[in-house]
KEZADREN-94644 format. One record per atom (N, C-alpha, C): residue in three letters; atom name; z, y, x. Coordinates in Angstrom, 3 decimals, padded with zeros to 6 digits. Layout:
# residues N
REC  code  site         z         y         x
REC   ALA    CA         Z         Y         X
...
//
This chain:
# residues 68
REC  code  site         z         y         x
REC   MET     N  -029.876  -010.455  -000.784
REC   MET    CA  -028.603  -010.627  -000.129
REC   MET     C  -027.553  -009.814  -000.880
REC   THR     N  -026.373  -010.397  -001.103
REC   THR    CA  -025.318  -009.698  -001.827
REC   THR     C  -024.378  -009.000  -000.854
REC   ALA     N  -023.823  -007.915  -001.303
REC   ALA    CA  -022.885  -007.160  -000.473
REC   ALA     C  -021.545  -007.880  -000.425
REC   SER     N  -020.825  -007.698   000.675
REC   SER    CA  -019.508  -008.293   000.816
REC   SER     C  -018.545  -007.658  -000.173
REC   ARG     N  -017.694  -008.479  -000.726
REC   ARG    CA  -016.641  -007.967  -001.595
REC   ARG     C  -015.502  -007.520  -000.688
REC   LEU     N  -015.131  -006.264  -000.770
REC   LEU    CA  -014.061  -005.732   000.053
REC   LEU     C  -012.783  -005.636  -000.771
REC   VAL     N  -011.690  -006.086  -000.174
REC   VAL    CA  -010.371  -006.011  -000.794
REC   VAL     C  -009.437  -005.325   000.196
REC   PRO     N  -008.381  -004.674  -000.280
REC   PRO    CA  -007.438  -004.069   000.661
REC   PRO     C  -006.602  -005.153   001.349
REC   CYS     N  -006.424  -005.011   002.635
REC   CYS    CA  -005.593  -005.934   003.398
REC   CYS     C  -004.169  -005.834   002.858
REC   PRO     N  -003.515  -006.968   002.558
REC   PRO    CA  -002.154  -006.933   002.019
REC   PRO     C  -001.141  -006.277   002.952
REC   HIS     N  -001.428  -006.242   004.247
REC   HIS    CA  -000.466  -005.651   005.178
REC   HIS     C  -000.733  -004.170   005.438
REC   CYS     N  -001.939  -003.836   005.856
REC   CYS    CA  -002.210  -002.460   006.283
REC   CYS     C  -003.030  -001.655   005.279
REC   GLY     N  -003.670  -002.321   004.324
REC   GLY    CA  -004.446  -001.616   003.309
REC   GLY     C  -005.882  -001.312   003.687
REC   GLN     N  -006.301  -001.643   004.909
REC   GLN    CA  -007.687  -001.412   005.329
REC   GLN     C  -008.617  -002.359   004.573
REC   PRO     N  -009.866  -001.971   004.365
REC   PRO    CA  -010.804  -002.876   003.685
REC   PRO     C  -011.024  -004.158   004.495
REC   ALA     N  -011.023  -005.273   003.788
REC   ALA    CA  -011.260  -006.575   004.415
REC   ALA     C  -012.285  -007.334   003.576
REC   ALA     N  -013.259  -007.946   004.245
REC   ALA    CA  -014.282  -008.718   003.540
REC   ALA     C  -013.647  -009.998   003.002
REC   PHE     N  -013.783  -010.213   001.707
REC   PHE    CA  -013.255  -011.424   001.088
REC   PHE     C  -014.397  -012.418   000.934
REC   GLU     N  -014.708  -013.059   002.036
REC   GLU    CA  -015.789  -014.037   002.069
REC   GLU     C  -015.513  -015.030   003.199
REC   PRO     N  -016.159  -016.190   003.182
REC   PRO    CA  -015.890  -017.228   004.189
REC   PRO     C  -016.066  -016.783   005.637
REC   SER     N  -016.890  -015.787   005.887
REC   SER    CA  -017.093  -015.341   007.270
REC   SER     C  -015.860  -014.614   007.831
REC   ASN     N  -014.977  -014.141   006.972
REC   ASN    CA  -013.734  -013.505   007.419
REC   ASN     C  -012.665  -014.589   007.500
REC   ARG     N  -012.426  -015.092   008.693
REC   ARG    CA  -011.506  -016.214   008.845
REC   ARG     C  -010.058  -015.853   008.573
REC   TRP     N  -009.730  -014.562   008.430
REC   TRP    CA  -008.353  -014.151   008.155
REC   TRP     C  -008.164  -013.685   006.715
REC   ARG     N  -009.167  -013.874   005.870
REC   ARG    CA  -009.071  -013.344   004.513
REC   ARG     C  -007.817  -013.824   003.810
REC   PRO     N  -007.165  -013.024   003.041
REC   PRO    CA  -007.529  -011.690   002.579
REC   PRO     C  -007.122  -010.577   003.546
REC   PHE     N  -006.664  -010.941   004.735
REC   PHE    CA  -006.255  -009.935   005.720
REC   PHE     C  -007.477  -009.427   006.486
REC   CYS     N  -007.304  -008.269   007.135
REC   CYS    CA  -008.415  -007.688   007.881
REC   CYS     C  -008.479  -008.234   009.305
REC   SER     N  -007.381  -008.775   009.807
REC   SER    CA  -007.349  -009.240   011.188
REC   SER     C  -006.288  -010.319   011.381
REC   GLN     N  -006.365  -010.978   012.515
REC   GLN    CA  -005.364  -011.989   012.851
REC   GLN     C  -003.985  -011.345   012.974
REC   ARG     N  -003.945  -010.131   013.516
REC   ARG    CA  -002.671  -009.430   013.680
REC   ARG     C  -001.966  -009.246   012.338
REC   CYS     N  -002.670  -008.743   011.330
REC   CYS    CA  -002.073  -008.540   010.012
REC   CYS     C  -001.639  -009.869   009.397
REC   ARG     N  -002.432  -010.889   009.591
REC   ARG    CA  -002.088  -012.205   009.057
REC   ARG     C  -000.802  -012.733   009.687
REC   GLU     N  -000.655  -012.559   011.003
REC   GLU    CA   000.529  -013.068   011.690
REC   GLU     C   001.768  -012.233   011.372
REC   ILE     N   001.604  -010.941   011.155
REC   ILE    CA   002.733  -010.118   010.734
REC   ILE     C   003.247  -010.602   009.384
REC   ASP     N   002.338  -010.891   008.469
REC   ASP    CA   002.726  -011.389   007.147
REC   ASP     C   003.400  -012.752   007.258
REC   LEU     N   002.872  -013.619   008.108
REC   LEU    CA   003.482  -014.937   008.304
REC   LEU     C   004.895  -014.788   008.847
REC   GLY     N   005.100  -013.858   009.773
REC   GLY    CA   006.430  -013.601   010.304
REC   GLY     C   007.397  -013.128   009.232
REC   ALA     N   006.911  -012.315   008.305
REC   ALA    CA   007.753  -011.845   007.205
REC   ALA     C   008.187  -013.018   006.325
REC   TRP     N   007.282  -013.954   006.079
REC   TRP    CA   007.653  -015.154   005.317
REC   TRP     C   008.683  -015.974   006.085
REC   ALA     N   008.494  -016.122   007.402
REC   ALA    CA   009.419  -016.917   008.218
REC   ALA     C   010.818  -016.285   008.247
REC   ARG     N   010.889  -014.946   008.218
REC   ARG    CA   012.184  -014.247   008.190
REC   ARG     C   012.772  -014.186   006.787
REC   GLU     N   012.043  -014.724   005.825
REC   GLU    CA   012.450  -014.712   004.417
REC   GLU     C   012.588  -013.294   003.875
REC   ASP     N   011.664  -012.412   004.306
REC   ASP    CA   011.654  -011.048   003.786
REC   ASP     C   011.190  -011.002   002.330
REC   TYR     N   010.410  -011.971   001.923
REC   TYR    CA   009.918  -012.029   000.545
REC   TYR     C   010.868  -012.915  -000.242
REC   ARG     N   011.615  -012.305  -001.150
REC   ARG    CA   012.584  -013.061  -001.945
REC   ARG     C   012.490  -012.659  -003.408
REC   VAL     N   012.833  -013.601  -004.254
REC   VAL    CA   012.943  -013.344  -005.674
REC   VAL     C   014.433  -013.370  -005.994
REC   PRO     N   014.966  -012.332  -006.624
REC   PRO    CA   016.404  -012.320  -006.892
REC   PRO     C   016.810  -013.444  -007.836
REC   ASP     N   017.941  -014.061  -007.538
REC   ASP    CA   018.485  -015.124  -008.372
REC   ASP     C   019.313  -014.485  -009.472
REC   ARG     N   018.954  -014.726  -010.700
REC   ARG    CA   019.672  -014.133  -011.827
REC   ARG     C   020.659  -015.125  -012.446
REC   GLY     N   020.795  -016.325  -011.885
REC   GLY    CA   021.729  -017.299  -012.424
REC   GLY     C   021.260  -017.850  -013.748
REC   ARG     N   022.020  -018.763  -014.280
REC   ARG    CA   021.586  -019.404  -015.528
REC   ARG     C   021.742  -018.498  -016.739
REC   ASP     N   022.657  -017.494  -016.654
REC   ASP    CA   022.873  -016.598  -017.789
REC   ASP     C   022.195  -015.250  -017.618
REC   GLY     N   021.458  -015.103  -016.525
REC   GLY    CA   020.802  -013.837  -016.276
REC   GLY     C   021.695  -012.823  -015.583
REC   ALA     N   022.886  -013.250  -015.179
REC   ALA    CA   023.810  -012.349  -014.483
REC   ALA     C   023.392  -012.214  -013.023
REC   PRO     N   023.617  -011.061  -012.432
REC   PRO    CA   023.295  -010.907  -011.009
REC   PRO     C   024.155  -011.832  -010.148
REC   PRO     N   023.713  -012.160  -008.946
REC   PRO    CA   024.493  -013.020  -008.075
REC   PRO     C   025.868  -012.405  -007.799
REC   GLY     N   026.853  -013.259  -007.648
REC   GLY    CA   028.205  -012.796  -007.361
REC   GLY     C   029.059  -012.613  -008.601
REC   VAL     N   028.455  -012.607  -009.776
REC   VAL    CA   029.229  -012.499  -011.009
REC   VAL     C   029.600  -013.913  -011.420
REC   GLU     N   030.877  -014.193  -011.370
REC   GLU    CA   031.365  -015.545  -011.659
REC   GLU     C   031.503  -015.759  -013.167
REC   ASP     N   031.390  -017.011  -013.571
REC   ASP    CA   031.623  -017.364  -014.968
REC   ASP     C   033.105  -017.210  -015.278
REC   ASP     N   033.431  -016.715  -016.449
REC   ASP    CA   034.818  -016.606  -016.903
REC   ASP     C   035.209  -017.950  -017.514
REC   PRO     N   036.258  -018.612  -016.993
REC   PRO    CA   036.641  -019.925  -017.529
REC   PRO     C   036.955  -019.880  -019.013
REC   GLN     N   037.303  -018.735  -019.570
REC   GLN    CA   037.608  -018.641  -020.988
REC   GLN     C   036.347  -018.774  -021.845
REC   ASP     N   035.181  -018.656  -021.216
REC   ASP    CA   033.922  -018.794  -021.949
REC   ASP     C   033.584  -020.242  -022.296
REC   PHE     N   034.296  -021.198  -021.679
REC   PHE    CA   033.996  -022.610  -021.881
REC   PHE     C   035.030  -023.254  -022.793
REC   PRO     N   034.586  -024.068  -023.761
REC   PRO    CA   035.553  -024.755  -024.628
REC   PRO     C   036.314  -025.816  -023.842
REC   ASN     N   037.541  -026.092  -024.272
REC   ASN    CA   038.366  -027.121  -023.617
REC   ASN     C   037.995  -028.493  -024.058
//
């Protein structure tokens, strides 16, 4: 028999069995899984938009940069 592979829960960091018998994997519990789902629903996980030129959001293009 092989030992369970334990991974840290993405929410609380407690060890969680990463195997089919853990129905909440990679989380340790339903509670941690639902907290993470709520964070996704609130859009807490975001990737910053750097625009097409790599400028931070809110920096407008200068019209002089474009040929007539």
